[in-house]
PAZA-603779 format. One line per field, with one value per residue (C-alpha): residue in three letters; x, y, z. Coordinates in steps of 0.5 Angstrom, whole numbers, plus 500, padded with zeros to 3 digits. Example, Ala and Ser with C-alpha at 12.3 -4.5 7.8 and 13.67 -1.06 7.14 Angstrom:
residu	[Ala / Ser]
c1	[525 / 527]
c2	[491 / 498]
c3	[516 / 514]
This chain:
residu	[Met / Ser / Tyr / Tyr / Thr / Thr / Gly / Glu / Ile / Ala / Glu / Arg / Cys / Gln / Val / Ser / Val / Arg / Thr / Val / Gln / Tyr / Tyr / Asp / Gln / Lys / Asp / Ile / Leu / Lys / Pro / Ser / His / Met / Thr / Glu / Thr / Asn / Arg / Arg / Met / Tyr / Ser / Glu / Asp / Asp / Val / Lys / Arg / Leu / Glu / Leu / Ile / Leu / Leu / Leu / Lys / His / Leu / Gly / Cys / Ser / Leu / Asn / Asp / Ile / Lys / Thr / Leu / Leu / Lys / Glu / Glu / Ser / Thr / Met / Asn / Thr / Leu / Asn / Tyr / Ile / Leu / Ser / Met / Lys / Glu / Glu / Ser / Leu / Ser / Gln / Glu / Val / Asn / His / Lys / Gln / Asn / Ile / Ile / Lys / Ser / Ile / Lys / Ile / Met / Lys / Gln / Tyr / Ile / Asn / Ala / Gln / Ser / Val / Ser / Pro / Ile / Gln / Lys / Leu / Thr / Asp / Ile / Lys / Arg / Met / Val / Gln / Ala / Ser / Thr / His / Ile / Arg / Tyr / Ile / His / Lys / Asn / Ile / Phe / Ile / Thr / Ala / Gly / Leu / Ile / Ser / Ile / Ala / Gln / Tyr / Thr / Gly / Ile / Ile / Ser / Ser / Ile / Ile / Leu / Lys / Ser / Lys / Arg / Pro / Leu / Leu / Thr / Val / Ser / Pro / Phe / Val / Ile / Ser / Tyr / Ala / Ile / Ala / Leu / Thr / Tyr / Tyr / Tyr / Ala / Lys / Lys / Val / Ala / Phe / Ile / Cys / Pro / Asn / Cys / His / Thr / Gln / Phe / His / Pro / Ala / Leu / Asn / Gln / Leu / Ile / Thr / Ala / Lys / His / Thr / Leu / Asn / Thr / Arg / Arg / Leu / Glu / Cys / Pro / Asn / Cys / His / Lys / Thr / Asn / Tyr / Cys / Ile / Glu / Thr / Pro / Ala / Gln / Ser / Ser]
c1	[498 / 493 / 488 / 484 / 477 / 476 / 473 / 478 / 484 / 481 / 480 / 487 / 490 / 484 / 481 / 474 / 472 / 471 / 478 / 480 / 475 / 478 / 485 / 483 / 479 / 485 / 489 / 494 / 492 / 489 / 487 / 492 / 487 / 479 / 475 / 470 / 465 / 469 / 470 / 477 / 482 / 488 / 495 / 500 / 504 / 497 / 497 / 504 / 503 / 496 / 501 / 505 / 500 / 497 / 504 / 506 / 499 / 500 / 507 / 503 / 504 / 499 / 495 / 500 / 506 / 504 / 503 / 510 / 513 / 510 / 513 / 518 / 524 / 523 / 528 / 529 / 532 / 525 / 522 / 527 / 526 / 518 / 518 / 523 / 518 / 513 / 516 / 518 / 511 / 508 / 513 / 510 / 503 / 505 / 508 / 502 / 497 / 502 / 501 / 494 / 494 / 498 / 494 / 487 / 490 / 492 / 485 / 482 / 485 / 481 / 475 / 471 / 466 / 460 / 462 / 456 / 460 / 458 / 462 / 465 / 469 / 474 / 477 / 478 / 481 / 486 / 489 / 489 / 493 / 498 / 499 / 500 / 507 / 509 / 508 / 514 / 518 / 514 / 516 / 523 / 524 / 520 / 525 / 531 / 529 / 527 / 533 / 537 / 533 / 534 / 542 / 541 / 537 / 542 / 548 / 545 / 543 / 550 / 554 / 550 / 551 / 559 / 559 / 555 / 551 / 544 / 547 / 548 / 541 / 538 / 542 / 539 / 532 / 529 / 532 / 529 / 523 / 522 / 524 / 519 / 514 / 516 / 516 / 509 / 506 / 510 / 507 / 500 / 501 / 503 / 498 / 491 / 487 / 482 / 475 / 475 / 467 / 465 / 472 / 472 / 479 / 480 / 485 / 484 / 485 / 492 / 490 / 486 / 492 / 497 / 492 / 489 / 491 / 495 / 499 / 505 / 500 / 493 / 490 / 483 / 479 / 472 / 471 / 468 / 463 / 460 / 462 / 464 / 470 / 475 / 483 / 483 / 489 / 494 / 495 / 499 / 495 / 493 / 496 / 492]
c2	[589 / 587 / 581 / 577 / 574 / 566 / 569 / 574 / 569 / 564 / 569 / 571 / 564 / 562 / 556 / 555 / 558 / 550 / 549 / 554 / 551 / 544 / 546 / 550 / 544 / 539 / 544 / 546 / 553 / 556 / 564 / 569 / 573 / 572 / 578 / 578 / 575 / 569 / 571 / 568 / 573 / 571 / 575 / 575 / 570 / 565 / 567 / 565 / 558 / 557 / 558 / 553 / 548 / 548 / 547 / 541 / 539 / 540 / 536 / 530 / 530 / 528 / 531 / 528 / 529 / 537 / 537 / 534 / 539 / 545 / 543 / 549 / 544 / 541 / 543 / 542 / 535 / 533 / 535 / 532 / 525 / 526 / 528 / 522 / 517 / 520 / 520 / 512 / 511 / 515 / 511 / 505 / 507 / 510 / 503 / 499 / 503 / 503 / 496 / 496 / 500 / 496 / 490 / 493 / 495 / 488 / 485 / 490 / 487 / 481 / 484 / 487 / 493 / 489 / 483 / 479 / 474 / 473 / 476 / 469 / 469 / 474 / 469 / 465 / 471 / 472 / 465 / 466 / 473 / 469 / 463 / 468 / 470 / 464 / 467 / 471 / 464 / 462 / 468 / 468 / 461 / 463 / 469 / 465 / 460 / 466 / 469 / 463 / 462 / 469 / 468 / 462 / 465 / 471 / 467 / 463 / 470 / 473 / 467 / 467 / 474 / 473 / 467 / 469 / 462 / 460 / 454 / 457 / 459 / 453 / 449 / 453 / 454 / 447 / 448 / 455 / 453 / 447 / 451 / 456 / 451 / 447 / 454 / 456 / 449 / 450 / 457 / 454 / 448 / 452 / 458 / 459 / 465 / 468 / 471 / 478 / 477 / 471 / 469 / 462 / 460 / 457 / 454 / 457 / 454 / 454 / 458 / 463 / 464 / 465 / 470 / 474 / 481 / 481 / 485 / 483 / 479 / 479 / 476 / 478 / 472 / 470 / 466 / 459 / 460 / 467 / 468 / 475 / 478 / 481 / 482 / 476 / 475 / 470 / 465 / 458 / 453 / 448 / 441 / 436]
c3	[565 / 559 / 561 / 556 / 558 / 556 / 549 / 548 / 549 / 545 / 539 / 540 / 539 / 534 / 538 / 541 / 548 / 549 / 548 / 553 / 558 / 557 / 558 / 564 / 567 / 566 / 570 / 564 / 563 / 569 / 569 / 572 / 575 / 577 / 578 / 584 / 580 / 578 / 571 / 569 / 566 / 562 / 562 / 556 / 559 / 559 / 552 / 551 / 555 / 551 / 544 / 547 / 549 / 542 / 538 / 543 / 541 / 533 / 534 / 537 / 544 / 549 / 555 / 559 / 555 / 555 / 563 / 564 / 559 / 562 / 569 / 571 / 571 / 564 / 558 / 551 / 552 / 555 / 549 / 545 / 548 / 548 / 540 / 539 / 542 / 538 / 532 / 533 / 534 / 528 / 524 / 526 / 525 / 518 / 516 / 519 / 515 / 508 / 509 / 510 / 503 / 500 / 502 / 500 / 493 / 492 / 494 / 489 / 483 / 485 / 485 / 480 / 481 / 478 / 482 / 485 / 489 / 496 / 501 / 504 / 498 / 501 / 505 / 498 / 495 / 501 / 500 / 492 / 494 / 498 / 493 / 488 / 491 / 487 / 481 / 481 / 481 / 475 / 472 / 474 / 471 / 464 / 464 / 465 / 459 / 455 / 455 / 454 / 447 / 445 / 446 / 442 / 437 / 436 / 436 / 430 / 426 / 428 / 426 / 419 / 418 / 419 / 416 / 410 / 411 / 413 / 416 / 423 / 423 / 421 / 426 / 432 / 429 / 431 / 438 / 439 / 436 / 441 / 447 / 445 / 445 / 451 / 455 / 452 / 455 / 462 / 463 / 461 / 466 / 471 / 472 / 472 / 472 / 477 / 474 / 478 / 477 / 480 / 483 / 479 / 478 / 471 / 465 / 459 / 452 / 450 / 443 / 448 / 453 / 447 / 443 / 449 / 451 / 457 / 462 / 466 / 471 / 467 / 461 / 458 / 458 / 458 / 464 / 463 / 469 / 469 / 461 / 463 / 459 / 464 / 465 / 469 / 474 / 474 / 480 / 481 / 478 / 483 / 484 / 481]
């Protein structure tokens, strides 16, 4: 029968000598033979046992789980139960970390890399982030109204083409223009913007709001406080 020293079994299983010694101390990998000089010798069965320990460790099993599974009466059913519990625990941990990553990404949108604001501003930013969920409600109202305006406009255009008359288009045009102006004022009144540099919340002038480059939730504006131009983030305007 072949025997392996601590160093040899460690090399065979591609682990450190300290790992083998650790499992020996924890009573889950005892040598099959001891020499007269108290040298630990491991058999082929011990090699297989160590490989099983390493596999269970790779699957996320704790030391206590491994001790339980290495008992003679343990079966695949026991392993399945432990792995199911581990899977559920890891899924919850992954979801928690994904939520943290999501929060970090949202928070970073409010912070310029060159921002000079004190760290105490972070709590203010958190409140702004929470309030910004209301932006979706504002956007919904705008999209619905804009949709109705578009329907009225295209109805006028199509009617004018069919009837070969400008009258339908001229009839709806005042209503379309009025609603478009009202929608612009509604948007300007309902939203404010947060400077990612100094985190001041401000209302831009209407002409700046209309002409500024923008994405879905930001507009490139000059902050009236720090006078830096950045893509500033929409937030619900504070009620006066």
